[in-house]
C-alpha positions as CSV (number, residue, x, y, z in Angstrom):
1,X,101.7,-5.2,106.9
2,X,100.1,-1.9,105.5
3,X,99.1,0.7,108.1
4,X,96.2,2.9,107.4
5,X,97.0,6.1,105.7
6,X,96.2,8.2,109.0
7,X,98.3,6.2,111.0
8,X,101.1,6.7,108.6
9,X,100.6,10.3,108.5
10,X,100.4,10.5,112.2
11,X,103.9,8.4,112.6
12,X,105.4,11.0,109.9
13,X,104.4,13.7,112.0
14,X,105.8,12.0,115.0
15,X,108.9,11.3,113.4
16,X,109.2,15.0,112.1
17,X,108.4,16.3,115.8
18,X,111.3,14.0,117.1
19,X,113.5,15.1,114.5
20,X,112.7,18.8,115.4
21,X,113.1,18.1,119.1
22,X,116.6,16.4,118.5
23,X,117.7,19.5,116.4
24,X,116.4,22.0,119.2
25,X,118.1,19.8,121.9
26,X,121.5,20.0,119.9
27,X,121.3,23.8,119.4
28,X,120.4,24.2,123.1
29,X,123.5,22.1,123.9
30,X,125.7,24.0,121.6
31,X,124.4,27.3,122.8
32,X,125.0,26.2,126.7
33,X,128.7,25.2,125.6
34,X,129.2,28.5,124.0
35,X,127.7,30.2,126.9
36,X,130.0,28.4,129.3
37,X,132.9,29.3,127.0
38,X,132.1,32.9,127.0
39,X,131.8,32.7,130.8
40,X,135.3,31.2,131.0
41,X,136.6,33.9,128.6
42,X,134.8,36.6,130.7
43,X,136.5,35.4,133.8
44,X,140.0,35.2,132.2
45,X,139.4,38.8,130.9
46,X,138.4,40.0,134.4
47,X,141.6,38.5,135.9
48,X,143.8,39.9,133.2
49,X,142.1,43.3,133.7
50,X,142.5,43.2,137.6
51,X,146.2,42.2,137.0
52,X,146.8,45.1,134.4
53,X,145.0,47.5,136.8
54,X,147.8,46.6,139.4
55,X,150.7,46.7,137.0
56,X,149.4,50.1,136.1
57,X,149.1,51.3,139.7
58,X,152.7,50.2,140.2
59,X,153.9,51.8,136.9
60,X,152.4,55.3,137.9
61,X,154.1,55.0,141.2
62,X,157.4,54.4,139.7
63,X,156.8,57.2,137.3
64,X,155.9,59.7,140.1
65,X,159.0,58.5,142.0
66,X,161.3,59.0,139.0
67,X,159.8,62.5,138.5
68,X,160.6,63.3,142.2
69,X,164.1,62.0,141.6
70,X,164.6,63.7,138.3
71,X,163.7,67.1,140.1
72,X,166.1,66.5,143.0
73,X,168.8,65.7,140.5
74,X,168.2,68.7,138.3
75,X,168.2,70.7,141.5
76,X,171.7,69.3,142.5
77,X,173.1,69.8,139.0
78,X,172.1,73.4,139.3
79,X,173.5,73.7,142.5
80,X,176.8,72.1,141.5
81,X,177.0,74.3,138.3
82,X,176.6,77.4,140.5
83,X,179.3,76.3,142.8
84,X,181.8,75.5,140.0
85,X,180.9,78.9,138.4
86,X,181.5,80.7,141.8
87,X,184.9,78.7,142.1
88,X,185.9,79.8,138.8
89,X,184.9,83.3,139.1
90,X,187.2,83.3,142.3
91,X,190.0,81.9,140.3
92,X,189.5,84.6,137.4
93,X,187.6,87.5,138.9
94,X,188.1,89.6,135.6
95,X,186.5,86.9,133.4
96,X,189.0,87.3,130.7
97,X,189.9,83.7,130.2
98,X,187.3,82.0,128.0
99,X,186.1,78.8,130.2
100,X,183.9,77.0,127.8
101,X,180.8,75.2,128.5
102,X,179.9,74.0,131.8
């Protein structure tokens, strides 16, 4: 059965419109999926950022504690060196005997 030319053109336009609608729907679905993936990735990055901030705070606290302890150790070593030098000076008050590094 032959359709009138105007009806054939209308059907062709309708098919073209349906194809365009299908393509737009597919692009929209892909965009929605990409957005969902990006949101998940963003949430993971936020979690990582939070974890790293906590780890950084802990590392800075440890570094401050180590600096404080290093200062205390240096002071103790200085006091011990002074005590040893004092004892050696009492043993050899003339300073004539070479003692070497302390």
